[in-house]
C-alpha positions in Angstrom: 15.7 107.8 -85.4 12.6 106.5 -87.2 12.3 107.8 -90.7 9.5 110.3 -91.6 8.0 107.8 -94.0 7.7 105.4 -91.6 6.2 107.5 -88.8 4.0 108.4 -91.9 2.9 105.0 -92.6 2.0 104.3 -89.0 -0.3 107.3 -88.4 -1.8 106.4 -91.9 -2.9 102.9 -90.7 -4.1 103.9 -87.0 -7.5 102.7 -87.6 -6.7 99.4 -89.8 -4.6 98.7 -86.4 -7.2 98.8 -84.1 -9.8 96.9 -86.4 -6.6 94.2 -86.4 -6.8 94.3 -82.9 -10.2 93.8 -82.4 -10.1 90.8 -84.8 -7.8 89.5 -82.5 -9.6 90.0 -79.5 -12.4 88.2 -80.3 -11.1 84.7 -80.1 -11.7 83.9 -76.6 -8.6 82.2 -76.2 -8.6 81.2 -72.8 -5.8 79.0 -71.7 -6.9 77.3 -68.4 -10.1 76.1 -69.5 -10.1 73.0 -71.7 -13.5 74.1 -73.4 -11.6 76.9 -75.1 -8.7 74.4 -76.4 -10.2 75.4 -80.3 -10.0 79.0 -79.6 -6.3 79.0 -78.2 -5.6 77.1 -81.6 -7.9 79.8 -83.7 -5.7 82.6 -81.4 -2.2 81.1 -82.8 -3.0 80.7 -86.3 -4.2 84.1 -86.2 -0.5 85.2 -85.0 0.8 82.8 -87.8 -1.1 84.5 -90.7 -0.1 87.9 -89.6 3.8 86.8 -89.4 3.5 85.1 -92.7 1.9 88.2 -94.5 5.1 90.1 -93.2 7.1 87.4 -95.0 8.6 85.5 -91.8 9.4 81.7 -91.6 6.7 80.6 -89.1 6.0 77.3 -87.6 3.0 76.4 -85.0 5.1 74.4 -82.7 3.2 71.6 -80.2 3.8 71.5 -76.6 2.3 69.0 -74.1 -1.0 71.6 -74.0 -0.8 74.8 -76.4 1.1 75.3 -79.2 3.8 78.1 -79.8 4.4 80.6 -82.3 8.1 80.5 -83.8 8.9 82.9 -86.5 12.1 84.5 -87.9 13.2 86.9 -90.3 16.9 87.3 -91.0 17.6 90.6 -92.9 21.5 90.4 -92.5 23.7 87.8 -90.6 25.7 90.8 -89.5 23.0 92.6 -87.8 22.1 92.0 -84.2 18.9 89.8 -83.6 15.9 90.9 -81.5 13.6 88.6 -79.9 10.1 89.7 -79.6 8.0 87.7 -77.0 4.3 87.9 -76.2 1.4 85.6 -75.5 -1.8 85.3 -77.0 -3.9 83.7 -74.3 -5.8 85.6 -71.8 -7.5 85.0 -68.4 -11.1 83.7 -67.5 -13.4 86.4 -68.1 -15.3 85.7 -64.8 -17.1 87.4 -63.3 -19.4 88.0 -66.2 -22.0 90.1 -64.8 -19.2 92.8 -63.6 -18.6 93.5 -67.6 -20.2 96.3 -69.2 -19.9 94.9 -72.6 -19.1 91.1 -73.4 -15.6 90.4 -72.6 -15.1 88.9 -76.3 -16.8 91.6 -78.2 -14.7 94.6 -78.1 -16.1 98.0 -77.2 -14.4 101.2 -77.9 -15.7 104.0 -75.7 -13.9 106.8 -74.0 -10.9 106.4 -76.2 -10.4 102.5 -74.9 -10.6 99.5 -76.5 -12.5 97.3 -73.9 -12.0 93.5 -74.2 -10.4 90.5 -72.3 -6.9 90.3 -73.4 -6.7 94.3 -74.9 -3.8 94.9 -72.5 -2.7 91.6 -71.3 -1.5 90.8 -73.5 -2.6 90.8 -77.6 -2.6 94.7 -77.7 0.9 95.3 -76.5 2.0 92.0 -78.2 0.2 93.4 -81.7 2.4 96.7 -81.2 5.5 95.2 -82.5 3.8 93.0 -85.5 2.4 96.4 -86.5 5.3 98.2 -86.4 7.3 95.8 -88.2 4.5 95.9 -91.3 5.1 99.5 -91.4 8.9 99.2 -91.8 8.6 96.8 -94.0 6.1 98.6 -96.1 7.9 101.8 -96.9 11.5 100.8 -96.6 11.4 96.7 -97.5 13.9 95.8 -94.7 13.9 96.0 -91.0 16.9 97.3 -89.1 17.6 93.9 -87.2 17.2 90.5 -87.6 13.8 89.6 -85.7 12.9 86.3 -84.2 9.4 86.1 -82.6 8.2 83.5 -79.6 4.6 84.1 -78.8 3.4 81.3 -76.6 -0.8 80.3 -75.3 0.2 79.4 -71.4 1.4 82.6 -69.9 -1.7 82.9 -68.0 -1.2 79.0 -66.4 2.6 80.0 -65.9 3.9 79.0 -69.0 4.7 75.4 -67.5 5.9 74.0 -71.4 7.8 76.9 -72.1 10.8 76.0 -69.7 11.3 72.7 -71.7 11.0 74.4 -75.2 13.7 76.7 -74.9 15.9 73.7 -73.6 15.0 72.1 -76.7 15.4 75.1 -79.1 18.4 77.2 -77.6 20.3 77.5 -80.6 17.4 78.6 -82.5 16.5 81.2 -80.1 19.7 82.8 -79.6 19.3 86.4 -79.6 21.2 89.7 -78.9 18.4 91.2 -77.1 14.6 90.1 -75.8 11.5 92.4 -76.1 9.0 91.7 -73.7 5.7 94.2 -73.3 3.3 92.4 -70.9 3.2 95.2 -68.2 2.3 99.0 -68.0 3.7 102.3 -67.7 4.5 103.4 -63.9 1.0 105.6 -64.5 -0.7 106.5 -67.4 1.2 109.3 -69.0 4.5 108.3 -67.1 6.3 105.5 -69.6 8.6 103.3 -67.6 11.4 100.5 -68.1 11.3 97.9 -65.6 14.6 96.5 -64.4 13.4 94.2 -61.5 10.5 91.6 -61.1 9.6 89.9 -58.2 9.5 86.1 -58.1 6.6 84.0 -56.6 6.3 81.1 -54.5 2.6 80.0 -55.0 1.2 76.9 -52.9 -2.0 75.0 -51.5 -2.3 74.0 -48.0 -5.2 71.1 -47.1 -6.3 70.7 -43.7 -8.1 67.1 -43.3 -10.0 66.7 -40.2 -12.3 63.6 -39.6 -13.2 61.3 -42.5 -16.2 63.1 -43.4 -18.3 65.9 -42.6 -19.8 65.7 -38.8 -23.1 66.8 -37.3 -21.4 69.8 -35.0 -24.5 69.2 -32.3 -23.1 65.5 -32.0 -19.5 66.3 -32.0 -18.8 69.9 -31.6 -16.1 70.2 -28.7 -14.8 67.3 -29.1 -13.2 66.9 -32.8 -10.9 69.6 -34.4 -12.7 72.0 -36.6 -10.4 72.2 -40.1 -11.5 76.0 -40.7 -10.6 76.9 -37.5 -7.4 75.2 -37.5 -6.4 76.5 -40.9 -7.8 80.2 -40.0 -5.3 80.2 -37.1 -2.3 78.8 -38.9 -3.1 81.7 -41.6 -3.2 84.4 -39.0 0.1 83.3 -38.0 2.0 83.7 -41.0 2.2 87.6 -40.7 3.4 89.6 -37.4 0.9 92.4 -36.3 3.0 95.1 -37.9 2.6 93.3 -41.5 6.0 91.6 -41.9 6.2 87.7 -43.0 6.5 85.4 -39.6 7.8 82.5 -41.5 11.8 82.0 -39.7 14.4 83.0 -42.5 12.2 84.7 -44.9 14.1 87.8 -44.9 17.9 85.9 -44.7 18.7 86.5 -48.3 16.9 89.4 -49.3 19.0 92.0 -51.3 18.3 95.5 -49.7 17.4 98.4 -52.0 20.8 100.9 -52.7 20.1 104.4 -51.2 20.1 106.0 -54.8 17.5 103.4 -56.1 15.1 104.4 -52.9 15.6 108.3 -54.0 14.6 107.3 -57.4 11.3 105.4 -56.3 10.6 108.4 -54.0 11.0 111.0 -56.8 8.1 109.0 -58.6 4.9 111.1 -58.9 2.5 108.8 -56.3 -0.6 110.3 -55.0 -1.7 107.8 -52.2 -4.7 109.4 -51.7 -5.8 108.6 -55.5 -4.6 105.2 -54.9 -7.1 104.7 -51.9 -9.8 106.4 -53.7 -9.4 103.9 -56.7 -9.0 100.8 -54.3 -11.8 101.9 -52.5 -10.2 101.5 -49.3 -9.6 104.2 -46.3 -6.4 103.1 -45.3 -2.8 101.4 -47.0 -0.9 98.8 -44.8 2.2 97.2 -45.1 5.9 96.6 -43.9 7.1 99.7 -41.8 9.9 102.0 -42.6 9.3 101.4 -46.5 7.3 103.6 -48.9 4.1 102.4 -50.8 5.9 102.2 -54.3 8.7 100.1 -52.2 6.2 97.8 -50.5 4.4 97.3 -53.9 7.6 96.3 -56.0 10.7 95.9 -54.2 9.8 94.4 -51.1 9.0 90.9 -50.2 5.5 89.7 -49.6 2.7 87.1 -48.2 -0.9 87.4 -49.2 -3.6 84.4 -48.7 -5.1 84.3 -52.2 -8.4 82.1 -51.5 -9.8 80.1 -48.3 -12.7 77.7 -48.3 -14.0 74.7 -46.5 -17.6 73.7 -44.9 -21.2 75.0 -45.9 -21.0 78.4 -47.6 -24.4 78.3 -49.3 -27.9 79.8 -48.6 -29.4 78.9 -45.4 -27.9 76.9 -42.6 -26.4 73.4 -42.5 -24.6 72.8 -38.8 -21.6 70.6 -39.3 -17.9 70.3 -38.8 -16.3 69.8 -42.3 -13.9 67.3 -42.8 -11.7 69.4 -44.7 -10.6 73.1 -45.5 -8.0 74.8 -47.7 -6.0 77.7 -48.5 -4.1 79.0 -51.4 -1.0 81.2 -50.5 1.5 83.4 -52.8 4.7 84.9 -51.7 6.4 88.0 -53.7 10.1 87.0 -54.1 12.9 90.3 -54.0 16.3 89.7 -55.6 18.7 86.8 -53.7 15.5 85.0 -52.3 14.9 81.8 -54.2 11.6 80.0 -54.6 12.8 76.6 -54.0 13.9 77.6 -50.4 11.4 79.7 -49.5 9.0 77.0 -50.2 10.8 74.7 -47.9 10.7 77.1 -45.2 7.0 77.7 -45.5 6.6 74.1 -45.1 8.4 73.5 -42.5 6.9 76.8 -40.8 3.4 75.2 -41.5 4.2 71.8 -40.3 5.8 73.6 -37.0 2.6 75.4 -36.1 -0.1 72.6 -37.1 -1.9 71.0 -34.1 -1.6 67.0 -34.2 -5.5 67.0 -34.4 -5.4 67.4 -38.1 -3.5 66.3 -41.0 -1.8 68.6 -43.2 -0.6 68.3 -46.9 1.3 71.3 -48.6 1.3 71.4 -52.5 3.6 73.5 -54.7 1.5 75.1 -57.4 4.0 77.1 -59.7 6.6 79.6 -58.9 9.8 81.5 -60.4 12.7 83.5 -59.1 13.2 87.4 -59.2 14.9 88.7 -61.6 16.9 92.0 -61.5 18.6 93.2 -65.0 21.7 95.4 -65.5 20.5 99.1 -66.4 23.9 100.1 -67.6 23.8 97.8 -70.9 23.5 99.8 -74.4 20.1 98.0 -74.8 18.7 100.1 -71.9 19.9 103.6 -73.3 18.4 102.2 -76.8 14.9 101.6 -75.2 14.8 105.0 -73.3 15.3 106.7 -76.5 12.9 104.5 -78.5 10.1 105.4 -75.7 10.9 108.8 -75.5 10.4 109.1 -79.0 7.3 107.0 -78.8 5.4 108.8 -76.0 7.2 112.1 -76.2 8.4 111.6 -72.5 11.5 110.0 -70.9 11.1 106.8 -69.0 11.3 106.1 -65.5 12.9 103.2 -64.3 10.7 100.8 -61.7 10.5 97.7 -60.5 7.5 95.4 -60.8 5.7 94.1 -57.9 4.7 91.0 -60.3 6.0 88.2 -61.5 6.6 87.2 -65.4 8.4 83.8 -65.2 9.5 83.9 -68.6 11.8 86.5 -68.0 14.0 84.2 -65.5 13.9 81.4 -67.9 15.1 83.6 -70.8 17.8 84.7 -68.4 18.9 81.2 -67.4 18.2 79.0 -70.7 19.1 81.3 -73.2 22.2 83.2 -71.0 20.6 86.4 -72.3 21.0 89.5 -70.1 19.9 91.8 -72.3 16.2 91.8 -71.8 13.9 94.5 -72.4 10.4 95.0 -70.2 8.7 97.9 -71.9 5.1 98.3 -70.8 3.1 100.3 -73.1 -0.4 99.8 -70.9 -1.7 101.7 -67.8 -1.8 100.2 -64.3 -5.9 101.5 -64.3 -6.2 98.9 -67.6 -7.7 96.2 -65.6 -5.7 93.6 -66.8 -7.3 90.2 -65.3 -10.3 92.0 -63.9 -13.7 92.9 -65.4 -14.0 95.6 -68.2 -9.7 95.1 -69.3 -8.9 97.9 -71.4 -6.3 99.4 -73.7 -6.1 103.1 -74.4 -6.0 103.9 -78.0 -3.3 106.4 -77.6 -0.9 104.3 -76.1 -1.7 101.3 -78.5 -0.6 103.9 -81.2 2.4 105.2 -78.7 3.6 101.6 -78.5 3.6 100.9 -82.0 5.8 104.2 -82.5 7.8 103.2 -79.9 8.4 99.6 -80.9 9.6 101.1 -84.2 11.9 103.5 -82.6 13.3 100.3 -80.8 14.7 98.7 -84.1 16.1 101.8 -85.1 17.8 103.0 -81.8 19.0 99.4 -80.9 20.6 98.8 -84.8 22.4 102.5 -84.0 23.7 101.3 -80.4 24.9 98.0 -81.8 26.8 100.2 -85.1 28.6 102.5 -82.9 
């Protein structure tokens, strides 16, 4: 599938690829923090320079916030085109005191590289660039025409990418889109993701009195916003773990029997999962397995709650306000806009008249289900088997990648390949994030194989 000389070139440059990744990871490109705006731009320019060395026509395109890197390399107009998507921005590294080594000083130990962005998404994004470099170095050409779109706002919900896609539909037209911004099913078990849950994320604010009150003077007279909020949060779910919002499950697409069988065949060790999480018991919707609850069933979680005095010592107050953030993961046929309205209606229906309620929509996306029967899926499976020496399993992903829905809707492209090279225990978004150097190498090999495998599929 992949010419031997390309494989040899990738193997010969393993150490240099790791050094380049380390250089990329040194840049603290935290998109959510204004103080890192210069670092964000530095990371974007790093990608531009890398693509220019490969011979791409590259532009740094401005948006309302962080720039997008666009590039293309046309080999032959008669060949199919692949669009590679990734992101150069990273999550904040907090809490810093839980990192063994500083988050932006890459450290290699136990066969992994540790740094913020190692697996999400700098390491995985770089596999495609290194694969293309190897192919160009020894053959002088790529098997496909290539477009690259690497953004700097994925970790804040890609707020400007939708308008960017709308404005650049013609430029971004493609036959296949490849995204590696996830993980294998488990370490050593590569996977192709064909389903993503959607997301509804809202914030609730409960306003009581105009200002904090002395609890000795006004306790028992004025409604306490924290108490009200806590009571409303407990009413969002039933005792069996199901969501209590009326109509929440109305449009849920059930798993087909063969899908349930596939998921049940996946090697899952619940004892190991509990040990890893540090919990004694797993919870969730009855009559569904852990994997089904994680990836293919809708959920609701309170992500944060605040209000009143939480400092050292005591302060006897009735707080003026309290707040909470709530996220709901959605499955095929649910729509974020409709779920948001159901959530708001339910909260207002259970809120007492003693407080004022304000609900804000933060961000969200609709779920995505990709057709597994298309040739691109088969090509991807062959490529992964080449790179990882093991056939991939097909899975659904519990998280959301908003850009996938945007690509499908705006670019009208159904051939979207979600190929995660990382491992679920890489600690994305957590302290001590890491990426296996072996998986980094396998990802580069798989990326190269994907180009040749797709070219073969379209030729036949």
